C-alpha positions in Angstrom: 106.0 128.1 -112.8 106.8 125.5 -111.4 103.9 126.5 -108.5 101.5 126.1 -112.0 102.8 122.1 -113.0 102.8 121.4 -109.1 99.0 122.6 -109.2 98.4 121.4 -112.3 99.7 117.7 -111.5 98.1 117.5 -107.2 94.9 118.2 -109.7 95.8 115.9 -111.9 96.6 113.4 -109.4 93.2 114.2 -107.0 90.5 113.8 -110.2 92.5 110.8 -111.1 91.6 109.7 -106.9 88.0 110.6 -107.4 87.9 109.3 -111.2 88.8 105.3 -109.4 86.4 106.3 -106.4 83.6 106.2 -108.9 84.7 103.1 -110.7 84.8 101.8 -107.9 81.0 102.7 -107.2 79.1 101.2 -110.0 81.3 97.9 -109.7 80.6 97.9 -106.4 76.5 98.8 -106.8 76.4 96.8 -110.5 78.3 94.2 -110.9 78.9 93.4 -107.1 76.0 93.5 -105.1 73.1 90.5 -104.0 70.6 92.8 -103.1 67.8 91.6 -101.3 64.1 93.7 -100.0 65.7 94.8 -96.7 70.1 94.3 -97.2 70.1 97.4 -99.3 69.1 99.3 -96.7 72.8 98.9 -95.2 74.7 97.7 -98.7 74.5 101.1 -100.9 76.2 103.3 -98.0 78.4 101.3 -97.4 79.1 100.8 -101.0 79.8 104.9 -101.5 81.9 104.6 -98.1 84.4 101.7 -99.7 84.4 104.1 -103.4 85.7 106.4 -100.9 88.4 104.8 -99.4 88.8 102.5 -102.4 92.7 102.2 -101.8 91.8 99.5 -99.3 88.6 98.2 -100.8 90.8 96.6 -103.4 94.0 96.3 -101.0 91.4 93.4 -99.1 89.9 92.2 -102.4 93.8 91.8 -103.9 94.7 89.6 -100.3 91.6 87.7 -100.6 90.1 89.3 -97.0 86.6 90.9 -99.2 84.8 89.5 -102.4 
């Protein structure tokens, strides 16, 4: 019974991590952008990487090291 609760808590934590990552991706793609005719080539892949590593991104924003 206890293993089921641990597995459920782990699953909920994993889903929360990815949902926050998805929210970060949406923020980066639509609200924090400065695309032009050439820089989207590297900005869009960089946004996906930052969204997957969202705790680091939001820490840098909090420290004022990122916009």
